[in-house]
C-alpha positions as a Markdown table, in Angstrom:
| # | Residue | x | y | z |
|---|---|---|---|---|
| 1 | Unk | 90.3 | -92.8 | -75.9 |
| 2 | Unk | 89.2 | -89.3 | -77.6 |
| 3 | Unk | 92.9 | -88.4 | -77.8 |
| 4 | Unk | 93.8 | -91.1 | -80.0 |
| 5 | Unk | 90.9 | -90.3 | -82.5 |
| 6 | Unk | 91.6 | -87.8 | -85.3 |
| 7 | Unk | 90.9 | -84.4 | -84.8 |
| 8 | Unk | 88.8 | -83.0 | -87.4 |
| 9 | Unk | 87.4 | -79.1 | -87.5 |
| 10 | Unk | 83.7 | -79.8 | -88.3 |
| 11 | Unk | 81.0 | -76.9 | -88.8 |
| 12 | Unk | 77.3 | -77.6 | -88.8 |
| 13 | Unk | 75.2 | -74.7 | -89.9 |
| 14 | Unk | 71.6 | -74.3 | -89.4 |
| 15 | Unk | 69.4 | -71.6 | -90.9 |
| 16 | Unk | 67.0 | -70.1 | -88.2 |
| 17 | Unk | 63.4 | -70.5 | -89.1 |
| 18 | Unk | 64.1 | -71.0 | -92.6 |
| 19 | Unk | 60.9 | -71.1 | -94.5 |
| 20 | Unk | 59.5 | -68.5 | -92.0 |
| 21 | Unk | 62.6 | -66.0 | -92.4 |
| 22 | Unk | 62.7 | -66.3 | -96.3 |
| 23 | Unk | 58.8 | -65.4 | -96.3 |
| 24 | Unk | 59.6 | -62.2 | -93.8 |
| 25 | Unk | 62.7 | -61.4 | -96.5 |
| 26 | Unk | 60.4 | -61.2 | -99.4 |
| 27 | Unk | 57.6 | -59.7 | -97.6 |
| 28 | Unk | 58.7 | -56.7 | -95.2 |
| 29 | Unk | 55.2 | -56.4 | -93.8 |
| 30 | Unk | 55.7 | -59.7 | -92.0 |
| 31 | Unk | 58.8 | -58.8 | -90.1 |
| 32 | Unk | 58.6 | -59.2 | -86.6 |
| 33 | Unk | 55.2 | -61.0 | -86.8 |
| 34 | Unk | 54.2 | -64.6 | -85.9 |
| 35 | Unk | 54.3 | -66.3 | -89.1 |
| 36 | Unk | 53.4 | -70.0 | -90.1 |
| 37 | Unk | 54.3 | -71.6 | -93.4 |
| 38 | Unk | 51.8 | -74.3 | -94.2 |
| 39 | Unk | 48.0 | -74.7 | -94.0 |
| 40 | Unk | 45.6 | -73.0 | -91.6 |
| 41 | Unk | 42.7 | -74.6 | -92.5 |
| 42 | Unk | 40.8 | -77.6 | -90.4 |
| 43 | Unk | 43.4 | -80.3 | -92.1 |
| 44 | Unk | 46.2 | -77.9 | -92.3 |
| 45 | Unk | 50.0 | -78.5 | -91.1 |
| 46 | Unk | 52.5 | -75.8 | -89.8 |
| 47 | Unk | 55.6 | -76.8 | -91.9 |
| 48 | Unk | 57.8 | -73.9 | -90.0 |
| 49 | Unk | 57.2 | -71.3 | -87.9 |
| 50 | Unk | 58.8 | -67.9 | -87.1 |
| 51 | Unk | 60.4 | -67.2 | -83.7 |
| 52 | Unk | 57.7 | -64.7 | -83.0 |
| 53 | Unk | 55.4 | -67.6 | -83.4 |
| 54 | Unk | 57.5 | -70.0 | -81.4 |
| 55 | Unk | 57.0 | -67.7 | -78.2 |
| 56 | Unk | 53.4 | -69.0 | -78.4 |
| 57 | Unk | 54.3 | -72.8 | -78.8 |
| 58 | Unk | 53.5 | -72.9 | -82.4 |
| 59 | Unk | 56.0 | -75.5 | -84.1 |
| 60 | Unk | 56.4 | -77.7 | -87.1 |
| 61 | Unk | 54.0 | -80.6 | -87.6 |
| 62 | Unk | 51.3 | -78.7 | -85.3 |
| 63 | Unk | 47.9 | -78.7 | -86.8 |
| 64 | Unk | 47.1 | -75.4 | -88.1 |
| 65 | Unk | 44.0 | -75.4 | -85.8 |
| 66 | Unk | 46.0 | -75.8 | -82.8 |
| 67 | Unk | 48.5 | -73.6 | -83.6 |
| 68 | Unk | 45.9 | -70.4 | -84.1 |
| 69 | Unk | 44.5 | -71.3 | -81.0 |
| 70 | Unk | 48.1 | -70.9 | -79.2 |
| 71 | Unk | 48.5 | -67.5 | -81.2 |
| 72 | Unk | 45.2 | -65.9 | -82.7 |
| 73 | Unk | 47.4 | -63.1 | -84.5 |
| 74 | Unk | 49.4 | -66.1 | -86.3 |
| 75 | Unk | 49.8 | -65.1 | -90.2 |
| 76 | Unk | 49.5 | -68.3 | -92.5 |
| 77 | Unk | 51.5 | -68.3 | -95.6 |
| 78 | Unk | 51.5 | -71.1 | -98.2 |
| 79 | Unk | 55.0 | -72.8 | -99.0 |
| 80 | Unk | 57.1 | -71.7 | -101.9 |
| 81 | Unk | 59.7 | -74.6 | -102.2 |
| 82 | Unk | 61.1 | -73.3 | -105.4 |
| 83 | Unk | 62.1 | -70.0 | -103.8 |
| 84 | Unk | 63.6 | -71.8 | -100.8 |
| 85 | Unk | 65.5 | -74.1 | -103.0 |
| 86 | Unk | 67.0 | -70.8 | -104.9 |
| 87 | Unk | 68.0 | -69.5 | -101.5 |
| 88 | Unk | 69.4 | -72.7 | -100.2 |
| 89 | Unk | 71.7 | -72.7 | -103.5 |
| 90 | Unk | 72.9 | -68.9 | -102.7 |
| 91 | Unk | 74.0 | -70.3 | -98.9 |
| 92 | Unk | 75.9 | -73.2 | -100.2 |
| 93 | Unk | 77.8 | -71.3 | -102.8 |
| 94 | Unk | 79.1 | -69.2 | -99.7 |
| 95 | Unk | 79.7 | -72.8 | -97.9 |
| 96 | Unk | 82.0 | -73.7 | -101.1 |
| 97 | Unk | 84.0 | -70.7 | -101.0 |
| 98 | Unk | 85.4 | -72.5 | -97.7 |
| 99 | Unk | 85.6 | -75.8 | -98.5 |
| 100 | Unk | 84.6 | -78.8 | -101.1 |
| 101 | Unk | 83.4 | -80.9 | -98.0 |
| 102 | Unk | 79.9 | -79.9 | -97.6 |
| 103 | Unk | 77.2 | -82.4 | -96.9 |
| 104 | Unk | 73.7 | -80.8 | -97.4 |
| 105 | Unk | 71.1 | -82.3 | -94.8 |
| 106 | Unk | 68.2 | -80.4 | -96.2 |
| 107 | Unk | 67.4 | -76.8 | -97.5 |
| 108 | Unk | 68.4 | -75.2 | -94.3 |
| 109 | Unk | 71.3 | -77.2 | -92.9 |
| 110 | Unk | 74.6 | -78.6 | -93.6 |
| 111 | Unk | 77.7 | -79.9 | -92.5 |
| 112 | Unk | 81.2 | -78.5 | -93.6 |
| 113 | Unk | 84.7 | -80.2 | -93.1 |
| 114 | Unk | 87.2 | -77.2 | -92.8 |
| 115 | Unk | 90.1 | -79.1 | -91.1 |
| 116 | Unk | 91.6 | -78.1 | -94.5 |
| 117 | Unk | 90.0 | -75.3 | -96.0 |
| 118 | Unk | 90.2 | -72.9 | -99.2 |
| 119 | Unk | 91.4 | -69.7 | -96.8 |
| 120 | Unk | 93.9 | -71.7 | -94.9 |
| 121 | Unk | 92.5 | -70.4 | -91.4 |
| 122 | Unk | 93.4 | -72.5 | -88.8 |
| 123 | Unk | 90.1 | -71.2 | -86.6 |
| 124 | Unk | 87.0 | -73.3 | -87.3 |
| 125 | Unk | 85.2 | -70.8 | -84.7 |
| 126 | Unk | 86.4 | -67.8 | -86.8 |
| 127 | Unk | 85.3 | -69.7 | -90.3 |
| 128 | Unk | 82.0 | -70.0 | -88.9 |
| 129 | Unk | 81.4 | -66.5 | -87.7 |
| 130 | Unk | 82.6 | -65.3 | -91.3 |
| 131 | Unk | 79.9 | -67.5 | -92.8 |
| 132 | Unk | 77.3 | -66.3 | -90.7 |
| 133 | Unk | 78.3 | -62.7 | -91.3 |
| 134 | Unk | 78.4 | -63.4 | -95.0 |
| 135 | Unk | 74.8 | -65.1 | -95.3 |
| 136 | Unk | 73.3 | -62.3 | -93.2 |
| 137 | Unk | 75.2 | -59.6 | -95.4 |
| 138 | Unk | 74.8 | -60.9 | -98.9 |
| 139 | Unk | 71.4 | -63.0 | -98.5 |
| 140 | Unk | 69.5 | -61.4 | -95.4 |
| 141 | Unk | 68.9 | -64.0 | -93.4 |
| 142 | Unk | 70.6 | -65.6 | -90.1 |
| 143 | Unk | 72.1 | -68.6 | -89.2 |
| 144 | Unk | 73.4 | -70.5 | -86.2 |
| 145 | Unk | 76.2 | -72.9 | -86.2 |
| 146 | Unk | 77.8 | -75.4 | -84.2 |
| 147 | Unk | 81.9 | -76.3 | -84.3 |
| 148 | Unk | 83.6 | -79.3 | -83.1 |
| 149 | Unk | 85.5 | -82.4 | -83.5 |
| 150 | Unk | 82.9 | -84.6 | -85.3 |
| 151 | Unk | 79.5 | -84.4 | -86.8 |
| 152 | Unk | 77.3 | -85.5 | -83.9 |
| 153 | Unk | 78.8 | -83.0 | -81.6 |
| 154 | Unk | 78.6 | -80.1 | -83.9 |
| 155 | Unk | 74.9 | -80.8 | -84.6 |
| 156 | Unk | 74.1 | -80.5 | -81.0 |
| 157 | Unk | 76.3 | -77.5 | -80.5 |
| 158 | Unk | 74.4 | -75.6 | -83.2 |
| 159 | Unk | 71.5 | -75.5 | -81.2 |
| 160 | Unk | 72.8 | -74.2 | -78.1 |
| 161 | Unk | 72.8 | -70.6 | -79.0 |
| 162 | Unk | 70.0 | -70.2 | -81.4 |
| 163 | Unk | 68.9 | -68.1 | -83.1 |
| 164 | Unk | 71.8 | -66.2 | -84.7 |
| 165 | Unk | 74.6 | -67.6 | -82.4 |
| 166 | Unk | 77.4 | -70.2 | -82.3 |
| 167 | Unk | 78.7 | -72.7 | -80.2 |
| 168 | Unk | 82.4 | -74.2 | -80.1 |
| 169 | Unk | 83.3 | -77.5 | -78.3 |
| 170 | Unk | 86.8 | -77.7 | -78.2 |
| 171 | Unk | 88.7 | -81.3 | -78.0 |
| 172 | Unk | 89.4 | -81.0 | -74.4 |
| 173 | Unk | 85.7 | -79.8 | -73.5 |
| 174 | Unk | 84.1 | -82.8 | -75.4 |
| 175 | Unk | 83.6 | -85.0 | -72.6 |
| 176 | Unk | 82.3 | -82.8 | -70.2 |
| 177 | Unk | 80.0 | -80.8 | -72.6 |
| 178 | Unk | 78.3 | -84.4 | -73.2 |
| 179 | Unk | 78.3 | -85.4 | -69.5 |
| 180 | Unk | 76.4 | -82.2 | -68.8 |
| 181 | Unk | 73.9 | -82.6 | -71.4 |
| 182 | Unk | 70.3 | -83.5 | -71.0 |
| 183 | Unk | 69.8 | -86.7 | -72.7 |
| 184 | Unk | 66.8 | -85.2 | -74.7 |
| 185 | Unk | 69.5 | -82.9 | -76.3 |
| 186 | Unk | 71.2 | -86.0 | -77.9 |
| 187 | Unk | 70.9 | -86.0 | -81.7 |
| 188 | Unk | 68.5 | -89.2 | -82.6 |
| 189 | Unk | 67.1 | -89.5 | -79.1 |
| 190 | Unk | 63.4 | -88.7 | -79.8 |
| 191 | Unk | 60.8 | -88.7 | -77.2 |
| 192 | Unk | 59.9 | -92.4 | -77.1 |
| 193 | Unk | 63.8 | -93.3 | -76.7 |
| 194 | Unk | 63.9 | -90.3 | -74.2 |
| 195 | Unk | 61.1 | -91.9 | -71.9 |
| 196 | Unk | 62.7 | -95.4 | -72.2 |
| 197 | Unk | 66.1 | -93.5 | -70.7 |
| 198 | Unk | 64.3 | -92.0 | -68.2 |
| 199 | Unk | 62.4 | -95.0 | -66.9 |
| 200 | Unk | 66.2 | -96.4 | -66.8 |
| 201 | Unk | 67.3 | -93.7 | -64.8 |
| 202 | Unk | 69.3 | -92.0 | -67.5 |
| 203 | Unk | 68.7 | -88.5 | -67.8 |
| 204 | Unk | 71.9 | -86.8 | -68.7 |
| 205 | Unk | 75.0 | -87.7 | -70.7 |
| 206 | Unk | 76.8 | -89.0 | -67.7 |
| 207 | Unk | 73.9 | -91.1 | -66.4 |
| 208 | Unk | 74.1 | -92.6 | -70.2 |
| 209 | Unk | 78.0 | -92.7 | -70.2 |
| 210 | Unk | 77.5 | -94.7 | -66.8 |
| 211 | Unk | 76.2 | -97.9 | -68.6 |
| 212 | Unk | 78.1 | -100.4 | -70.4 |
| 213 | Unk | 77.6 | -101.5 | -73.9 |
| 214 | Unk | 76.1 | -104.5 | -73.1 |
| 215 | Unk | 73.6 | -103.2 | -71.0 |
| 216 | Unk | 72.8 | -100.2 | -73.7 |
| 217 | Unk | 72.7 | -102.8 | -76.5 |
| 218 | Unk | 70.3 | -105.2 | -74.4 |
| 219 | Unk | 67.6 | -102.1 | -74.0 |
| 220 | Unk | 68.3 | -100.2 | -77.4 |
| 221 | Unk | 69.7 | -102.7 | -79.7 |
| 222 | Unk | 72.1 | -101.3 | -82.2 |
| 223 | Unk | 71.4 | -98.1 | -81.4 |
| 224 | Unk | 73.0 | -99.1 | -77.9 |
| 225 | Unk | 76.4 | -99.1 | -79.5 |
| 226 | Unk | 76.0 | -96.0 | -81.0 |
| 227 | Unk | 75.0 | -94.4 | -77.9 |
| 228 | Unk | 77.8 | -95.9 | -75.9 |
| 229 | Unk | 80.5 | -94.2 | -78.4 |
| 230 | Unk | 79.0 | -90.9 | -78.9 |
| 231 | Unk | 78.6 | -90.2 | -75.2 |
| 232 | Unk | 82.6 | -90.8 | -75.4 |
| 233 | Unk | 82.9 | -88.5 | -78.0 |
| 234 | Unk | 83.4 | -91.1 | -80.5 |
| 235 | Unk | 81.7 | -90.6 | -84.1 |
| 236 | Unk | 83.9 | -91.3 | -86.8 |
| 237 | Unk | 81.5 | -90.6 | -90.0 |
| 238 | Unk | 83.0 | -88.1 | -92.3 |
| 239 | Unk | 81.6 | -85.2 | -94.1 |
| 240 | Unk | 80.2 | -86.8 | -97.2 |
| 241 | Unk | 80.0 | -84.2 | -100.3 |
| 242 | Unk | 78.7 | -87.0 | -102.5 |
| 243 | Unk | 75.3 | -87.9 | -101.0 |
| 244 | Unk | 73.1 | -89.7 | -103.4 |
| 245 | Unk | 69.4 | -89.0 | -104.0 |
| 246 | Unk | 67.8 | -92.3 | -103.4 |
| 247 | Unk | 64.2 | -91.4 | -103.9 |
| 248 | Unk | 61.6 | -88.8 | -105.2 |
| 249 | Unk | 58.1 | -88.5 | -103.5 |
| 250 | Unk | 55.0 | -86.0 | -103.6 |
| 251 | Unk | 52.4 | -86.4 | -101.3 |
| 252 | Unk | 49.0 | -84.6 | -100.4 |
| 253 | Unk | 46.5 | -83.7 | -97.3 |
| 254 | Unk | 43.0 | -83.5 | -98.7 |
| 255 | Unk | 40.4 | -81.1 | -96.7 |
| 256 | Unk | 38.0 | -83.9 | -96.2 |
| 257 | Unk | 38.8 | -87.6 | -95.7 |
| 258 | Unk | 38.3 | -89.6 | -98.9 |
| 259 | Unk | 36.2 | -92.8 | -98.8 |
| 260 | Unk | 36.1 | -93.8 | -102.5 |
| 261 | Unk | 38.8 | -95.0 | -104.7 |
| 262 | Unk | 37.5 | -93.2 | -107.8 |
| 263 | Unk | 38.1 | -89.8 | -105.8 |
| 264 | Unk | 41.6 | -91.4 | -104.6 |
| 265 | Unk | 42.4 | -92.1 | -108.6 |
| 266 | Unk | 42.1 | -88.2 | -109.4 |
| 267 | Unk | 44.2 | -87.2 | -106.7 |
| 268 | Unk | 47.0 | -89.7 | -107.6 |
| 269 | Unk | 46.6 | -88.8 | -110.9 |
| 270 | Unk | 47.9 | -85.2 | -110.0 |
| 271 | Unk | 50.5 | -86.5 | -107.6 |
| 272 | Unk | 52.0 | -88.9 | -110.2 |
| 273 | Unk | 52.2 | -85.9 | -112.7 |
| 274 | Unk | 54.4 | -84.4 | -110.2 |
| 275 | Unk | 56.1 | -87.1 | -109.4 |
| 276 | Unk | 57.0 | -87.4 | -112.9 |
| 277 | Unk | 57.9 | -83.8 | -113.5 |
| 278 | Unk | 60.5 | -84.0 | -110.6 |
| 279 | Unk | 62.1 | -87.1 | -112.1 |
| 280 | Unk | 62.4 | -85.6 | -115.6 |
| 281 | Unk | 63.9 | -82.5 | -114.0 |
| 282 | Unk | 66.2 | -84.4 | -111.9 |
| 283 | Unk | 67.0 | -86.5 | -115.1 |
| 284 | Unk | 66.6 | -89.8 | -113.1 |
| 285 | Unk | 64.3 | -92.8 | -113.2 |
| 286 | Unk | 63.2 | -95.5 | -110.7 |
| 287 | Unk | 62.4 | -99.0 | -110.6 |
| 288 | Unk | 60.5 | -99.1 | -107.4 |
| 289 | Unk | 56.9 | -97.4 | -107.0 |
| 290 | Unk | 55.5 | -97.0 | -103.0 |
| 291 | Unk | 51.9 | -95.8 | -102.5 |
| 292 | Unk | 51.7 | -94.2 | -98.9 |
| 293 | Unk | 48.4 | -94.3 | -97.5 |
| 294 | Unk | 47.5 | -92.3 | -94.2 |
| 295 | Unk | 44.1 | -92.9 | -92.6 |
| 296 | Unk | 41.7 | -90.7 | -91.0 |
| 297 | Unk | 43.0 | -92.6 | -87.5 |
| 298 | Unk | 46.7 | -91.4 | -88.6 |
| 299 | Unk | 47.8 | -95.0 | -89.2 |
| 300 | Unk | 50.1 | -95.3 | -92.0 |
| 301 | Unk | 50.4 | -98.1 | -94.9 |
| 302 | Unk | 52.6 | -98.1 | -97.2 |
| 303 | Unk | 52.8 | -100.5 | -100.6 |
| 304 | Unk | 55.5 | -101.1 | -103.2 |
| 305 | Unk | 56.1 | -102.6 | -106.2 |
| 306 | Unk | 59.3 | -103.1 | -108.0 |
| 307 | Unk | 59.6 | -103.5 | -111.7 |
| 308 | Unk | 62.0 | -104.8 | -114.0 |
| 309 | Unk | 62.5 | -101.6 | -115.6 |
| 310 | Unk | 63.3 | -97.7 | -115.0 |
| 311 | Unk | 60.3 | -95.5 | -115.4 |
| 312 | Unk | 59.6 | -91.8 | -115.2 |
| 313 | Unk | 56.6 | -91.4 | -117.0 |
| 314 | Unk | 53.7 | -90.3 | -115.3 |
| 315 | Unk | 51.1 | -92.9 | -117.1 |
| 316 | Unk | 53.3 | -95.5 | -115.8 |
| 317 | Unk | 53.5 | -94.3 | -112.7 |
| 318 | Unk | 50.0 | -93.6 | -111.8 |
| 319 | Unk | 49.2 | -97.2 | -113.7 |
| 320 | Unk | 51.2 | -99.0 | -111.1 |
| 321 | Unk | 50.0 | -97.1 | -108.5 |
| 322 | Unk | 46.4 | -97.9 | -109.5 |
| 323 | Unk | 47.5 | -101.9 | -108.7 |
| 324 | Unk | 49.0 | -100.9 | -105.7 |
| 325 | Unk | 45.6 | -98.9 | -104.5 |
| 326 | Unk | 43.4 | -101.9 | -105.5 |
| 327 | Unk | 45.9 | -104.7 | -103.9 |
| 328 | Unk | 43.8 | -104.8 | -100.8 |
| 329 | Unk | 40.8 | -103.1 | -99.4 |
| 330 | Unk | 41.3 | -99.9 | -97.4 |
| 331 | Unk | 41.1 | -100.1 | -94.0 |
| 332 | Unk | 39.3 | -96.9 | -93.3 |
| 333 | Unk | 39.0 | -93.3 | -95.0 |
| 334 | Unk | 42.0 | -91.5 | -96.2 |
| 335 | Unk | 43.4 | -88.2 | -95.1 |
| 336 | Unk | 46.5 | -88.1 | -97.2 |
| 337 | Unk | 48.0 | -90.3 | -100.4 |
| 338 | Unk | 51.5 | -90.0 | -101.6 |
| 339 | Unk | 53.8 | -91.7 | -104.4 |
| 340 | Unk | 57.5 | -92.2 | -104.2 |
| 341 | Unk | 60.1 | -93.7 | -106.6 |
| 342 | Unk | 63.1 | -95.4 | -105.6 |
| 343 | Unk | 65.8 | -97.7 | -106.8 |
| 344 | Unk | 66.9 | -94.6 | -109.2 |
| 345 | Unk | 69.3 | -95.1 | -112.0 |
| 346 | Unk | 71.4 | -92.5 | -110.1 |
| 347 | Unk | 72.7 | -94.9 | -107.9 |
| 348 | Unk | 75.4 | -97.4 | -108.4 |
| 349 | Unk | 75.3 | -100.9 | -107.3 |
| 350 | Unk | 78.3 | -99.9 | -104.8 |
| 351 | Unk | 76.6 | -97.1 | -102.9 |
| 352 | Unk | 72.9 | -97.9 | -103.2 |
| 353 | Unk | 72.6 | -99.6 | -99.6 |
| 354 | Unk | 74.9 | -97.3 | -98.1 |
| 355 | Unk | 73.7 | -93.5 | -99.2 |
| 356 | Unk | 70.1 | -92.4 | -99.1 |
| 357 | Unk | 68.6 | -89.1 | -99.0 |
| 358 | Unk | 64.6 | -88.5 | -99.4 |
| 359 | Unk | 63.4 | -85.5 | -101.1 |
| 360 | Unk | 59.4 | -85.1 | -100.4 |
| 361 | Unk | 57.5 | -82.2 | -101.6 |
| 362 | Unk | 54.3 | -81.6 | -99.3 |
| 363 | Unk | 51.1 | -80.0 | -100.3 |
| 364 | Unk | 48.4 | -78.9 | -97.3 |
| 365 | Unk | 45.2 | -77.4 | -98.4 |
């Protein structure tokens, strides 16, 4: 079946501990030390951790308090998203020297289709090596890469020899590579799904491959058909260089839980101002305003309103958000508030339901 599919040469480049590595690059005194980007206070959350910190079990999304318990010498630094964006643009300029088929997934990773490339080089493996060399020499950071026949396998492969390494899965190696893979390594299989698979006796790609499509769709719905295909090396999604931004958002986590709407309105005023600034900078406007509320018990609630016109003005965003806030009584005290604007006028009717990218700016105090 795999031999009947078009053979593409896909590279997935993933920067190594990107945010933390940028901090170590700009601040030599941090090199070789355990660094966490994010907040280290009672309410802080780790956004990224250096490999020195990861040795102590520090991971992204971990509370700052727990991270400090795991690694007493951990150094916290505040995130600098403007700087990370600047470096990301430099990295992408290197990608474009090889191909115009570049699909950024975030600031620190992207897919490249080098089946036909600007260098006329037949080896995707050597192209990946050259890209990683240039990133290290020209920017001072390291990257890892996965190379294979489709995006799914390339992304899995990029994690095999991290950090500062790469892995090529040639066409004839795809099936064995997937069969031997721990199911937790499959991109898209999270902790909850992995546990469900374990309960069904699915531990490896080979176990997954032994199940019929009907069996997998019965237990995993639409995702079951996807699992059935990818474990056989079938993933036809092309590299899409024209990803369209679908929403802009900003959110804040507070030092202390908020229980009064008056205090929340003051915070929402600042968040609305940030969202408006980013909309204007991106030269877009949107029709749907969504208020995100995370309660003190970590339950999440969203409330949305779609307007008849496009907006980017801070006052209009804030006024709409106020209505959403008072739409119903709050269930508990609040630890996080966020505002997002979607249904942007950068989307056309034909692609609106097909392409999306979420850009979020997070604040931890």
